Residue, then its C-alpha position, 0 to 999 in steps of 0.5 A: s353170416s348167410k348172404n341170402l337177401f331174403a333171410y333174416k340176420y338178426y330177427n329171431k322172433e321167440e329170442i328173449i330180450l330183457g324179459k320179453k320176446m322180440k316179437d313183443w318188443l317189435r310188434f311188426a305189421v304191414c300197412y295196407w295202403h303203400t304195400f298193396r296199393g302203391t303204384g309208384t305215383d307222385q307230383f311229377g308222373g303216373p304209375t310205374m309198379i304193375r302188379p300181377w294181381e290188379t286185373e280188374a280194378g274196381s271190382l269186388e273180385n279184384d278187392i278180394r284177390r288183392l286181400r289174399v295175396a296181402f296175407k299170402f305176402m305177410k304170412k311168408l314175412g313172418v309178422d304178426y299184424w297188418t293196418f288199413h284204411d277203410r278205402d284202401i281194402a274196399t274200393e269206394q262206390a257210388t254211394l255211401a251204402e253200396t260203399n259200406n255194402r262193399l267193405d261188408e264183403v271185403v271184411k268178411e274175406a279179412k276176418k276168414l283170412q286173420e282166422e287162417t293165417g294167425i295175423k291180426c289187426l293192429w289198427g284201422t282207420a278212415n280215409l278222410f282225405g283222398n275223396a274230393r269232398y274232403m279238400n277242405g278238411a273232413a272233421t274241419n270242414p266248413e260244411v256240415s254236410v261233409f262233417a256228416y259225411a266223416a262222422a258216417q265213415v268214421k263210425k264204420a270203419i270203428e265197427v270194422t276194425k272192432e270186427l276184425g279186432g282191431e287193438n287200435y284206431v288211428f286218426w290222422g287229420g292230413r286235411e284237417g288244417y289250412q291253406s290259407l288264414l285269410n278264408t279260415d276260421i281256426k277256433t271254429e275248426l278246432s271246436h269243430y275237430a274236438i266236437f268230432l272226436k268227442m263223437a267217436v270216443a262216445y261211440k266207441k264206447k257205447i259198441g264196446f269196442n276196446g281198442q285205443f284210440l291214436i292220434e298220429p300227428k304232421p305238421r303239413e303235406p297235404t295242407k300247409h299248416q295240419y292242426d296235428y303239428d306235432a306230439a306236443t301240439v296233439l297232446n295240449f289240444l287233447r288237454a285243452n278240450g277234455l280229450y287227454d284220457d281218450f288217446k294216445l299218440n301214433i308217432e311217424p318219425n318222417h313226420t316228425t322230421l318234417a316238424g323240424h325235429e329230430f328223427e326220435h323226438d316226438i317219439v320222447v316227447a310222447a313216452l313223457d306223457g305215458k301217451l306213446g301208443s304206437i310207431d309208424s316206423n319210417n324214415g325220411d329224406v332230408m334232400v326231398g321237401w316231402d314225406t317220403d316214407q321210406f323204409i328204416m334202414d339206418l341201424k342208428k336211428a332204429t337203436s335210438m328210436l328203440l331205447v325209448v320203446l324199451k324205457q317204456g316197457g313197450l309200445g302195449k297195444g301198439g307195435l311198429n307199422f311199416d307206414c313205408k313204400l318202395r322208391r317209385e323206381s323199385t318197381d319188382v315185387e321182390d323189391l317189397f320183400l327185399a324192404h320189408i325183410g332188411a327194415i325188419d333185420v335193422l329193428a331186430n338188431g337195433l333192439r338188441y344195441a338198444a337192450k345192451i345200451a339200457e343194461d350198462k346204463a353208461r349213458e344214462s349215469l351220464v345224463v344223471q351226472r350232468y343235472i347232479t347239482f339238483s340232488l347234491t344241494d339242499m338249493g337243488r332239492k327245493v326247486e325240484n320240490n317247488e319249495t323255493d321262490l325268486e327270492e330265495l334264490e336270489k340269495y343263493a345266487f349272490r352266495v354262488e355266483k362264482a360256480a354260476n359263472t363257472l362253464h360246465s362241458a355238455k360233452q356232447e361229443k363224449f356222448e356220441i362216441i359211448f352210443n357209437q362204441y356199441l354199434s361199432q363193437q357189434t360190427l366188428q364181431c360180425i366182421n370178424l364171423s366172415l372172416i372165420h367162415i371166409 
């Protein structure tokens, strides 16, 4: 019933939900790039967010100052994890050697701040898309010199992620794709991409990095077509190239909707294969044609997503990373707090709804009922056990032709009503509590 916008209404990290603490189900992480390197710049205009800690852009002192501000922010939020790109935390220098030295200095400070605050590294990654050298890709670049540079950058990024105790390492191939098929050899580029990933796996094992490798699908942007198009595409690529056992997926719902799928589609697809490793918990705007990276403020979407997480028993080493940026017009520092607090509360509340839905099993039992003939009939069981063939099914079809032509409702509206009832019941409870206080 609190009206304080800076107070959590639903997130109680120690609360037990289905036998596990809320914080262990959700494993929230703040991303460094949007939160502390975002400036409000978009395709049509320059920076709108002027941060007081950005006083000596590009200097080591500024990199360190920004990092300290970030950990102070995360400590105030009460989150347990953070995520980063190598070039977010340490400004790129004139040479690779100088850049690596700068990164080492910043990582020393990050490690110290982690020890002081108890905040841990959920995952690290390499920015293989920002510098102009990667305009034609990194692992899929037609120039071997750029391929080698990307390999060196990933090698270093894996090392510092290990140094910071990172529980995962993410590969996002933002420029691993094409703008035109006229100048692209897809077979060669995919082969090089697989070779690149195999080298990363080998190095991970060599240095004893125990973190989980994750690939993050996205259909396009900045390329017209990205090879890691969606969860199904990535899983097929991993199988085809002998990498299936070495990777899980980091799913970003905004990328899923850009691929033309339902919000939670890729989360479901990855989980079905046991490959849902982590989630970049953001949302997109269907009225805008690009990746808007908005904070999740939609309770229904949060609940749908967390139903999948509950069903698979949690995210393991993964978590819910706020790969989200403020709107260009939200320019105040306090907006960083409000956005994170609001999204954390929505996800915490969504976890409660998801737990109630999972416990009641009303929806689940109706889904089972839709497919009941496969378990109740001899032929249905033979199909599921792969013990029949087309000839036998043809004979069966003649016998059950009348049943085959009987229409059975899918009851979509019924499912939607049942789902919404959980949300509306809790809303009414909150309204009643508010009225009591009034």
